[in-house]
C-alpha positions as CSV (number, residue, x, y, z in Angstrom):
1,M,15.9,-23.8,-12.4
2,N,14.7,-20.2,-12.0
3,I,11.1,-19.0,-11.6
4,I,10.5,-18.3,-15.3
5,Q,11.7,-21.8,-16.2
6,N,9.5,-23.3,-13.5
7,I,6.4,-21.5,-14.9
8,S,7.2,-22.4,-18.5
9,N,7.7,-26.1,-17.6
10,N,4.3,-26.2,-15.9
11,L,2.4,-24.1,-18.5
12,E,0.5,-27.0,-20.2
13,S,-1.0,-28.2,-16.9
14,L,-2.4,-24.8,-15.9
15,S,-6.0,-23.8,-16.1
16,T,-7.1,-21.0,-18.5
17,K,-7.0,-18.4,-15.7
18,Q,-3.7,-19.6,-14.4
19,K,-2.2,-19.3,-17.9
20,I,-3.3,-15.7,-17.9
21,I,-1.3,-15.2,-14.7
22,A,1.7,-17.1,-16.1
23,K,1.7,-15.0,-19.3
24,Y,1.6,-11.8,-17.3
25,L,4.4,-13.0,-14.9
26,I,6.7,-13.9,-17.8
27,Q,6.1,-10.6,-19.7
28,N,6.5,-8.5,-16.5
29,K,9.2,-10.3,-14.6
30,D,11.0,-7.2,-13.6
31,K,8.0,-5.8,-11.8
32,I,6.5,-8.8,-10.0
33,G,9.0,-8.7,-7.1
34,F,7.5,-5.3,-6.1
35,M,3.8,-6.1,-6.4
36,T,1.4,-7.0,-3.7
37,L,-1.1,-9.9,-4.1
38,K,-3.9,-7.4,-4.5
39,E,-2.0,-5.4,-7.2
40,L,-1.3,-8.6,-9.2
41,S,-5.0,-9.6,-8.9
42,E,-6.1,-6.2,-10.3
43,E,-3.5,-6.4,-13.1
44,T,-4.5,-9.9,-14.3
45,N,-8.2,-9.5,-13.5
46,V,-8.3,-12.8,-11.5
47,T,-9.0,-13.4,-7.8
48,E,-6.4,-13.5,-5.2
49,V,-7.4,-17.1,-4.4
50,T,-6.7,-18.0,-8.1
51,I,-3.2,-16.5,-7.8
52,I,-2.5,-18.4,-4.6
53,N,-3.7,-21.6,-6.3
54,F,-1.4,-20.8,-9.2
55,C,1.6,-20.6,-6.8
56,K,0.7,-24.1,-5.5
57,S,0.3,-25.4,-9.0
58,I,4.0,-24.5,-9.7
59,R,5.0,-26.0,-6.4
60,L,5.5,-22.8,-4.4
61,E,4.2,-22.5,-0.9
62,S,2.9,-18.9,-1.2
63,F,2.7,-15.7,-3.2
64,T,5.4,-14.3,-0.9
65,E,7.8,-17.1,-2.0
66,M,7.0,-16.5,-5.6
67,R,7.7,-12.8,-5.3
68,K,11.0,-13.4,-3.5
69,Q,12.1,-15.7,-6.4
70,F,11.3,-13.0,-8.9
71,Q,13.4,-10.5,-6.8
72,E,16.3,-13.0,-6.8
73,L,15.9,-13.5,-10.6
74,I,16.1,-9.8,-11.4
75,K,19.0,-9.3,-9.0
76,K,20.9,-12.0,-10.8
77,E,20.1,-10.8,-14.3
78,L,21.0,-7.2,-13.5
79,H,24.1,-8.1,-11.4
80,V,26.8,-6.0,-13.2
81,P,29.6,-8.6,-13.3
82,T,27.2,-11.3,-14.6
83,K,25.7,-8.9,-17.2
84,M,29.1,-7.7,-18.4
85,K,30.5,-11.2,-18.6
86,T,27.6,-12.6,-20.6
87,S,27.6,-9.5,-22.9
88,L,31.3,-9.5,-23.5
89,E,31.3,-13.3,-24.3
90,E,28.8,-12.6,-27.0
91,L,30.8,-9.9,-28.7
92,E,33.0,-11.3,-31.5
93,N,34.7,-8.2,-32.7
94,L,35.1,-4.5,-32.0
95,N,33.1,-3.4,-35.0
96,D,30.1,-5.4,-33.9
97,A,30.4,-4.0,-30.4
98,F,30.6,-0.5,-31.6
99,N,27.8,-0.8,-34.2
100,N,25.5,-2.6,-31.8
101,T,26.0,0.1,-29.2
102,V,25.2,2.8,-31.7
103,Q,21.9,1.0,-32.7
104,I,20.9,0.6,-29.0
105,Q,21.6,4.2,-28.3
106,K,19.5,5.3,-31.3
107,L,16.7,3.1,-30.1
108,N,16.8,4.5,-26.6
109,F,16.7,8.1,-28.0
110,D,13.9,7.3,-30.4
111,K,11.7,5.7,-27.7
112,V,12.3,8.7,-25.4
113,L,11.1,11.1,-28.1
114,K,8.2,8.9,-29.1
115,N,6.8,8.2,-25.6
116,N,7.0,11.7,-24.1
117,N,5.1,14.6,-25.6
118,V,5.2,18.3,-25.1
119,D,2.0,18.3,-23.0
120,T,3.6,15.9,-20.5
121,F,6.7,18.2,-20.3
122,Q,4.4,21.2,-19.8
123,T,2.6,19.5,-16.9
124,V,5.9,18.6,-15.2
125,S,7.1,22.2,-15.8
126,S,4.0,23.6,-14.2
127,Y,4.5,21.4,-11.1
128,I,8.1,22.4,-10.7
129,E,7.6,26.1,-11.4
130,N,4.7,26.4,-8.8
131,A,6.3,24.3,-6.1
132,R,7.5,25.8,-2.9
133,T,10.4,23.2,-2.9
134,V,11.3,20.5,-5.4
135,Y,12.6,17.3,-3.8
136,I,14.5,14.9,-6.0
137,C,15.3,11.3,-5.2
138,G,17.2,8.4,-6.9
139,L,19.8,5.7,-6.0
140,G,22.5,4.0,-7.9
141,V,23.0,5.2,-11.5
142,S,19.8,7.3,-11.0
143,K,21.7,9.4,-8.5
144,V,23.8,10.8,-11.4
145,I,20.6,12.0,-13.0
146,V,19.4,13.4,-9.7
147,D,22.6,15.5,-9.2
148,Y,22.5,16.8,-12.8
149,L,18.8,17.8,-12.7
150,S,19.3,19.4,-9.2
151,S,22.3,21.5,-10.3
152,R,20.4,22.8,-13.4
153,L,17.2,23.7,-11.5
154,K,19.3,25.6,-9.0
155,L,20.8,27.7,-11.8
156,I,17.3,29.0,-12.6
157,N,16.5,29.7,-9.0
158,I,14.4,26.7,-8.2
159,D,14.5,25.7,-4.5
160,V,15.8,22.1,-4.8
161,R,16.6,19.5,-2.2
162,I,18.0,16.0,-2.8
163,L,16.4,13.3,-0.6
164,E,19.2,11.1,0.7
165,V,17.0,8.1,1.4
166,R,19.8,5.9,2.7
167,D,20.0,8.2,5.7
168,M,16.7,7.5,7.5
169,G,17.2,10.2,10.0
170,L,17.9,12.9,7.5
171,V,15.2,11.9,5.0
172,S,12.6,11.7,7.8
173,M,13.4,15.3,8.9
174,E,13.1,16.5,5.3
175,L,9.7,14.7,4.8
176,S,8.4,16.1,8.1
177,R,8.9,19.6,6.6
178,A,7.2,18.8,3.3
179,T,3.7,20.1,2.5
180,A,1.2,19.8,-0.3
181,D,2.8,22.9,-1.8
182,D,6.0,20.9,-2.6
183,C,6.7,18.7,-5.6
184,F,8.7,15.4,-5.7
185,I,10.6,13.8,-8.5
186,L,11.5,10.1,-8.1
187,I,13.9,8.5,-10.5
188,S,14.4,4.7,-10.7
189,F,15.1,2.0,-13.4
190,P,15.4,-1.7,-13.2
191,S,16.3,-3.1,-10.8
192,Y,14.0,-0.7,-9.0
193,S,14.9,0.6,-5.5
194,H,12.7,-0.7,-2.7
195,I,13.4,2.5,-0.8
196,V,12.3,4.7,-3.6
197,I,9.2,2.6,-4.2
198,N,8.3,2.9,-0.5
199,L,8.8,6.6,-0.8
200,S,6.3,6.7,-3.8
201,K,3.7,4.9,-1.6
202,Y,4.3,7.3,1.2
203,L,3.8,10.3,-1.1
204,S,0.6,8.8,-2.5
205,D,-0.8,8.2,0.9
206,K,-0.1,11.9,1.8
207,E,-1.6,13.0,-1.5
208,Y,1.6,14.9,-2.3
209,K,2.4,15.7,-6.0
210,F,5.1,13.6,-7.4
211,I,6.6,13.0,-10.8
212,V,8.3,9.7,-11.7
213,L,11.1,9.2,-14.2
214,T,11.3,5.5,-15.1
215,D,11.2,3.0,-17.9
216,S,7.5,2.3,-18.1
217,E,4.0,3.2,-16.9
218,K,3.9,-0.3,-15.4
219,S,7.0,0.5,-13.2
220,P,6.2,0.0,-9.5
221,L,6.9,3.7,-9.0
222,A,4.4,4.9,-11.6
223,K,1.1,3.5,-10.3
224,N,0.1,6.6,-8.2
225,A,2.3,9.2,-9.8
226,N,0.8,12.5,-11.1
227,V,3.0,12.3,-14.1
228,V,5.3,9.7,-15.6
229,L,8.3,10.6,-17.8
230,K,9.5,7.5,-19.6
231,S,13.1,6.9,-20.5
232,Y,15.0,3.9,-21.8
233,T,18.3,2.6,-20.7
234,E,19.2,-0.5,-22.7
235,S,22.9,-1.2,-22.9
236,Q,25.3,-3.4,-24.8
237,V,27.4,-4.3,-21.7
238,F,26.1,-2.5,-18.6
239,Y,22.5,-2.7,-17.4
240,N,21.7,1.0,-17.7
241,F,22.8,3.7,-20.2
242,I,21.8,7.2,-19.1
243,S,22.4,9.1,-22.3
244,A,18.8,9.0,-23.4
245,T,17.7,10.0,-19.9
246,V,20.0,13.0,-20.0
247,C,18.4,14.0,-23.3
248,L,14.9,13.7,-21.7
249,I,16.1,16.0,-18.8
250,E,17.5,18.5,-21.3
251,L,14.1,18.7,-23.1
252,L,12.4,19.2,-19.7
253,L,14.8,22.0,-18.8
254,V,14.2,23.8,-22.0
255,V,10.5,23.7,-21.5
256,I,10.9,24.9,-17.9
257,C,13.2,27.8,-19.0
258,F,10.8,28.8,-21.7
259,N,7.9,28.9,-19.4
260,M,9.9,30.8,-16.7
261,K,11.8,33.1,-19.0
262,D,10.5,36.3,-17.6
263,K,11.4,35.3,-14.0
264,I,14.7,34.0,-15.1
265,M,15.6,37.2,-16.9
266,I,14.8,39.2,-13.8
267,N,16.9,36.9,-11.7
268,L,19.8,37.2,-14.1
269,E,19.7,41.0,-13.9
270,D,19.7,40.7,-10.1
271,L,22.7,38.4,-10.3
272,D,24.5,40.8,-12.6
273,E,23.9,43.6,-10.1
274,I,25.1,41.6,-7.1
275,Q,28.3,40.5,-8.9
276,A,29.0,44.0,-10.1
277,S,28.7,45.2,-6.5
278,L,31.0,42.5,-5.2
279,I,33.8,43.2,-7.8
280,K,33.4,47.0,-8.0
281,D,36.6,47.9,-6.1
282,I,38.5,44.6,-6.5
283,N,41.3,46.2,-8.5
284,N,41.9,48.7,-5.7
285,D,42.5,46.0,-3.0
């Protein structure tokens, strides 16, 4: 029996405030594993003592144990072989698989367009344009987005560095050089990366500007972010599709290019001059 089943089985015996906690836990199961007792207390508007008593009511020794069980639940649900096996077993024919995927993709794109407005893109663009250095970070499938965004920003002469957070020595050196004039972009989707979440807390403590690209404003990365860009990654078989996120990145890049077009045009002229100088006598070699 997993933690959600445990809560559901004990629902009738809970007090009114405990039922509020239970409802929140069930509706936000992918986030509980990353929350502190204080954060959950603030989100549910009940005391920390009430939450601890709730844990005891569902036969758990502590809040820490409950949080660990939610972490294990999400790991299991998002485990790629498990997800793929379950999804493939549910598919009866190729047409259903194809049509379902098309509908999911449409829904992801529609939600991206609905939940991100031009003012949000303008704010992000301003942070990036005015930053001394832009640091980008993401793990797993998010690393694909990190690499793509980094390569595009470099093309328009933005100073970009990818934070390799799995290398503690390297990332520590990078962060030691960072200042309030820099900007950070953190990318993570369920299951969220503990390392990236810890980085968001570090940046918040340092009062550095950081943008989060994630699935929800309730994401554990989003709490203290200056700006949240929301993307959606539902998938028929895998646990994350990145196509809608690439669309969001493309929209952001267009806004940045428009706002920086005068600088970009000057830079392109400089590049033309440099390249012309380098190939001037190439036919005579």
